[in-house]
C-alpha positions as CSV (number, residue, x, y, z in Angstrom):
1,M,-23.6,-38.2,-54.1
2,P,-23.3,-36.9,-57.7
3,M,-21.0,-33.9,-58.3
4,P,-22.9,-30.8,-59.4
5,D,-22.1,-29.4,-62.9
6,N,-21.3,-26.0,-61.6
7,I,-18.2,-26.3,-59.4
8,E,-18.6,-22.8,-57.9
9,N,-22.0,-23.7,-56.6
10,A,-20.5,-26.9,-55.1
11,E,-17.8,-24.9,-53.3
12,E,-20.4,-22.5,-52.0
13,L,-22.5,-25.4,-50.8
14,V,-19.5,-27.0,-49.1
15,N,-18.5,-23.8,-47.4
16,A,-22.1,-23.3,-46.2
17,I,-22.1,-26.8,-44.8
18,K,-18.7,-26.3,-43.1
19,D,-20.1,-23.1,-41.5
20,Q,-23.1,-25.1,-40.2
21,I,-20.7,-27.7,-38.8
22,T,-18.7,-25.0,-37.1
23,A,-21.9,-23.4,-35.6
24,K,-23.0,-26.9,-34.3
25,E,-19.5,-27.5,-32.8
26,K,-19.8,-24.1,-31.1
27,E,-23.2,-25.0,-29.7
28,I,-21.8,-28.3,-28.4
29,Q,-18.9,-26.4,-26.7
30,E,-21.4,-24.0,-25.1
31,N,-23.5,-26.9,-23.8
32,F,-20.4,-28.6,-22.4
33,T,-19.6,-25.3,-20.6
34,K,-23.1,-25.1,-19.3
35,L,-23.0,-28.8,-18.2
36,G,-19.7,-28.2,-16.4
37,E,-20.9,-25.0,-14.8
38,A,-24.1,-26.7,-13.6
39,Y,-22.0,-29.5,-12.1
40,Y,-19.7,-27.1,-10.4
41,V,-22.7,-25.1,-8.9
42,K,-24.4,-28.3,-7.7
43,Y,-21.4,-30.3,-6.4
44,A,-18.5,-27.8,-5.8
45,K,-18.9,-28.1,-2.0
46,D,-18.7,-31.9,-2.1
47,P,-17.4,-33.0,-5.6
48,E,-16.9,-36.6,-6.5
49,K,-13.3,-37.7,-6.0
50,D,-12.5,-37.6,-9.8
51,F,-13.6,-33.9,-10.0
52,S,-12.5,-32.5,-6.6
53,E,-9.1,-31.3,-7.9
54,L,-10.7,-29.5,-10.8
55,C,-13.4,-27.9,-8.6
56,Q,-10.7,-26.7,-6.1
57,E,-8.7,-25.2,-9.0
58,I,-11.9,-23.4,-10.3
59,K,-12.5,-22.1,-6.8
60,V,-9.0,-20.7,-6.5
61,Q,-9.3,-19.1,-10.0
62,Y,-12.5,-17.4,-8.9
63,Q,-10.7,-16.1,-5.8
64,E,-7.8,-14.8,-8.0
65,I,-10.3,-13.1,-10.3
66,N,-12.0,-11.4,-7.3
67,Q,-8.6,-10.2,-6.1
68,M,-7.8,-8.8,-9.5
69,D,-11.2,-7.1,-9.7
70,Q,-10.5,-5.6,-6.3
71,Q,-7.1,-4.3,-7.5
72,I,-8.8,-2.7,-10.5
73,L,-11.3,-1.0,-8.1
74,D,-8.5,0.1,-5.8
75,L,-6.7,1.7,-8.8
76,T,-9.8,3.3,-10.4
77,L,-12.3,4.2,-7.7
78,E,-12.2,7.8,-6.5
79,D,-14.9,7.6,-3.8
80,P,-15.6,3.9,-3.2
81,K,-18.5,2.7,-1.1
82,I,-17.0,0.4,1.6
83,C,-19.0,-2.5,2.6
84,P,-19.9,-2.4,6.3
85,Q,-20.0,-6.2,6.4
86,C,-16.7,-7.3,4.8
87,G,-14.8,-4.1,4.0
88,T,-14.7,-4.5,0.3
89,K,-14.5,-1.4,-1.9
90,N,-17.3,-1.0,-4.3
91,A,-18.1,1.5,-7.0
92,K,-19.9,4.6,-5.5
93,D,-23.1,3.8,-7.5
94,S,-23.3,0.3,-6.1
95,L,-26.3,-0.7,-4.1
96,F,-25.0,-4.1,-2.9
97,C,-21.5,-5.4,-2.1
98,G,-19.9,-7.3,-5.0
99,E,-18.1,-9.6,-2.5
100,C,-20.7,-10.6,0.1
101,G,-24.0,-9.2,-1.2
102,C,-24.6,-6.9,1.8
103,K,-26.7,-3.8,1.1
104,L,-24.4,-0.8,0.9
105,P,-25.1,2.4,2.8
106,E,-26.9,5.3,0.9
107,E,-24.9,8.4,0.0
108,E,-25.9,10.3,3.1
109,E,-25.2,7.3,5.4
110,E,-21.8,6.9,3.8
111,Q,-20.8,10.3,5.1
112,D,-21.9,9.3,8.6
113,E,-19.2,10.0,11.2
114,N,-20.1,6.7,12.9
115,V,-18.6,4.6,10.2
116,C,-14.9,3.6,9.9
117,P,-13.4,5.4,6.9
118,N,-11.2,2.4,6.2
119,C,-13.4,-0.7,6.5
120,G,-16.9,0.8,6.8
121,S,-17.7,-0.9,10.2
122,L,-19.9,0.9,12.6
123,L,-18.1,2.9,15.3
124,H,-19.4,3.3,18.8
125,E,-19.5,6.7,20.5
126,G,-16.2,7.5,22.0
127,D,-14.2,5.0,19.9
128,R,-10.8,6.4,18.9
129,F,-9.9,3.3,16.9
130,C,-12.0,1.0,14.7
131,R,-13.0,-2.2,16.5
132,S,-12.9,-4.2,13.2
133,C,-9.7,-3.1,11.5
134,G,-7.8,-1.0,14.1
135,T,-7.7,2.2,12.1
136,K,-7.3,5.4,14.1
137,V,-10.6,7.3,13.9
138,S,-10.3,11.1,13.7
139,E,-12.1,12.6,16.6
140,P,-15.0,14.8,15.6
141,E,-14.0,18.4,15.3
142,Q,-15.4,20.6,18.0
143,E,-16.5,23.9,17.0
144,I,-14.2,26.5,18.6
145,Q,-16.1,29.6,19.7
146,P,-14.1,32.8,19.8
147,A,-13.4,33.9,23.3
148,Q,-16.1,36.2,24.6
149,P,-14.9,38.9,26.9
150,E,-16.4,38.8,30.3
151,P,-19.3,41.2,30.6
152,K,-18.3,44.4,32.5
153,H,-20.4,45.5,35.4
154,C,-20.4,48.8,37.2
155,K,-18.2,48.6,40.3
156,N,-20.7,50.9,42.1
157,C,-24.2,49.9,41.1
158,G,-23.5,46.5,39.4
159,E,-25.4,47.3,36.2
160,L,-24.1,45.8,33.0
161,L,-21.9,48.2,31.1
162,E,-21.3,48.4,27.3
163,E,-17.9,47.0,26.2
164,D,-16.1,50.2,25.7
165,A,-17.9,52.3,28.4
166,I,-15.7,54.2,30.8
167,F,-18.6,55.7,32.8
168,C,-21.8,53.9,34.0
169,I,-24.8,55.3,32.2
170,Y,-27.0,54.4,35.3
171,C,-25.0,56.0,38.2
172,G,-22.2,57.9,36.4
173,T,-19.3,56.1,38.2
174,K,-16.0,55.9,36.4
175,N,-15.1,52.3,35.7
176,D,-11.5,51.5,34.5
């Protein structure tokens, strides 16, 4: 190949070709990644002997990433949605669990007293502890009514008296 007269143009051309080579090498790396990913998806459960160690290592790495993601969620979520299936904490705007794919309860369901506040499992009426994780479940607060004084009746005629009445308005009898 003959050398061009203008060396600057040659340098620019060489740099442009080098950039094209770099781009092609990047495409090749991306294709290798896709190939490996496709193999892993297809054969991860039963890999060939030569690849079983690598597949197991990838599986462990995915599990470690999930644990780290969960740590991030634990540190950053204020009101997480807890999956009723597996107990994983999810962002409050999540519709499905990031761990098991289970549909998460809607906002109003999440506040339901029949769900464990720790793991999200359904509680049965009368449960004092969660059957899935053992968390003590706070008993529903009972509305306390102020004590009502017993109605006062006239000792003579039996008619109902007003609270502060001393005399019966029906028969005039004094009632202490």
